C-alpha positions in Angstrom: -23.8 -74.3 59.5 -21.1 -73.1 61.9 -21.1 -74.2 65.4 -22.1 -71.4 67.9 -21.6 -73.2 71.3 -19.4 -75.7 72.9 -19.9 -78.3 75.9 -17.3 -78.9 78.8 -15.6 -81.9 77.0 -15.0 -79.2 73.3 -13.7 -76.7 76.0 -11.3 -79.5 77.9 -9.9 -80.9 74.4 -9.4 -77.0 72.9 -7.7 -75.6 76.2 -6.2 -79.2 77.1 -7.4 -78.6 80.5 -9.0 -81.1 83.0 -12.9 -81.2 83.7 -12.0 -79.5 86.8 -10.4 -76.7 85.6 -13.4 -76.0 82.9 -15.4 -75.7 85.8 -13.3 -73.5 87.7 -13.6 -71.2 84.7 -17.4 -71.5 84.5 -17.4 -70.5 88.2 -15.2 -67.3 87.8 -18.0 -66.3 85.1 -14.8 -66.2 82.3 -17.1 -66.4 79.8 -21.0 -66.8 79.2 -22.7 -70.4 79.6 -26.2 -71.6 80.5 -27.3 -74.9 81.7 -29.4 -76.8 79.4 -30.7 -79.9 81.6 -27.7 -81.4 83.2 -24.8 -79.8 80.8 -23.5 -76.8 80.8 -23.4 -74.7 77.2 -21.0 -72.3 76.4 -21.4 -69.6 73.8 -18.7 -69.8 71.1 -18.3 -66.1 70.6 -18.1 -65.4 74.4 -15.0 -68.2 75.0 -13.5 -67.1 71.5 -13.6 -63.4 72.8 -12.1 -64.4 76.6 -9.7 -66.4 74.4 -8.2 -64.1 72.1 -8.1 -61.3 75.3 -6.3 -63.6 76.9 -3.8 -64.3 74.3 -3.5 -60.2 73.4 -2.9 -59.8 77.4 -0.1 -62.8 77.1 1.4 -61.0 74.2 1.1 -57.6 75.9 2.8 -58.8 79.2 5.7 -60.6 77.4 6.6 -57.1 75.1 7.4 -55.6 78.8 
């Protein structure tokens, strides 16, 4: 079964960022998330769209 969400720790590993940096992204509402108990659960689809958009934005900036 395909994974549909990420936990903060998984985002840290994927992006190579600190826990604080991940929470800053959440605070800025860069991608969709919900709180379940005391854990932040992030939509994989929303995260992937954000990541793909960030990559496309970087590529467009480099071409200029």
